[in-house]
C-alpha positions in Angstrom: 33.5 6.4 2.1 33.1 2.9 3.4 30.1 0.9 4.6 29.8 -1.7 7.3 27.0 -3.5 5.3 27.7 -7.0 4.0 27.9 -7.4 0.3 24.7 -8.4 -1.5 24.0 -12.1 -1.7 26.0 -13.6 -4.6 28.4 -10.7 -5.0 32.2 -10.9 -5.0 32.4 -13.1 -8.0 29.9 -15.8 -7.0 27.1 -16.0 -9.5 23.6 -16.5 -8.2 21.1 -18.7 -10.0 18.2 -16.6 -11.1 14.8 -18.2 -11.0 13.5 -19.2 -14.4 10.3 -18.1 -15.9 8.8 -21.5 -15.2 9.7 -21.2 -11.5 8.1 -17.8 -11.3 5.0 -19.2 -13.0 4.9 -22.0 -10.5 5.1 -19.6 -7.6 2.4 -17.4 -9.1 0.1 -20.4 -9.3 0.8 -21.5 -5.7 -1.7 -21.3 -2.9 0.8 -19.3 -0.9 1.0 -16.6 -3.5 -2.7 -16.6 -4.0 -3.1 -16.0 -0.2 -0.6 -13.1 -0.4 -2.4 -11.6 -3.3 -5.8 -12.0 -1.6 -4.5 -10.4 1.6 -3.2 -7.4 -0.4 -6.4 -7.0 -2.4 -8.7 -7.4 0.6 -7.0 -4.4 2.2 -6.1 -2.2 -0.8 -9.3 -2.4 -2.9 -11.9 -1.5 -0.2 -9.7 1.4 1.0 -9.1 2.7 -2.5 -12.9 2.6 -3.3 -13.7 4.3 0.1 -11.1 7.0 -0.4 -12.2 7.7 -4.0 -15.8 7.9 -2.8 -14.8 10.3 0.0 -12.9 12.5 -2.4 -15.7 12.6 -5.0 -18.1 13.5 -2.2 -15.9 16.4 -1.3 -15.7 17.5 -5.0 -19.5 17.2 -5.4 -20.2 19.1 -2.2 -17.8 21.8 -3.3 -19.6 22.1 -6.7 -23.2 21.7 -5.7 -23.5 22.5 -2.0 -21.7 25.8 -1.8 -24.0 27.1 0.9 -23.2 24.1 3.1 -19.5 24.1 2.4 -19.4 27.8 3.1 -20.9 27.4 6.5 -18.7 29.0 9.1 -17.8 26.7 12.0 -15.7 29.1 14.0 -13.9 32.3 13.0 -12.9 32.1 9.3 -12.9 28.3 9.4 -15.7 26.8 7.3 -16.9 23.3 6.4 -14.9 23.3 3.1 -11.6 23.9 4.8 -12.2 21.3 7.5 -13.2 18.7 4.9 -10.3 19.6 2.7 -7.8 19.2 5.5 -9.6 15.9 6.4 -8.6 14.7 2.9 -4.9 15.1 3.9 -5.5 13.4 7.2 -7.3 10.6 5.5 -4.4 10.1 3.1 -1.8 9.9 5.9 -4.1 7.6 7.9 -4.5 5.2 5.0 -0.7 5.2 4.4 -0.1 4.4 8.1 -2.7 1.6 8.1 -1.2 0.1 4.9 2.3 0.1 6.4 1.0 -1.7 9.5 -1.0 -4.2 7.3 2.0 -4.8 5.1 4.4 -5.3 8.0 2.0 -7.7 9.8 0.5 -9.7 6.9 2.2 -9.1 3.6 5.9 -8.9 4.3 6.1 -12.2 6.2 4.3 -14.0 3.4 6.4 -12.3 0.7 9.6 -13.1 2.6 8.6 -16.8 2.9 8.0 -17.0 -0.9 11.2 -15.2 -1.6 13.2 -17.5 0.7 11.6 -20.5 -1.0 12.5 -19.2 -4.4 16.1 -18.4 -3.4 16.5 -21.9 -1.9 15.4 -23.3 -5.2 12.4 -25.1 -3.9 
């Protein structure tokens, strides 16, 4: 089986210069990296907290509000089932939002940092 993909950078006998620990430390201290980290954290932390709160609300309602959770909405569909399925929908929504956020804000910044490091700057 063959592939049309180009070989990885530095393959075919040409060694690549790996960044040193000092270079990694310098990048980690840079304003560009701090901005990347801040952009990630400003998205991930609030959504993580919100999702955990939403999940705990579901668990608490299931344990302490059985009458409410058992309320029939239509047919055999009750509030507990709808909220449980909403947990899955929320998970997929957060994953989709994160992929959009990463593609728009995180990936370009990370690619710029990577390019700078590979260029030895």
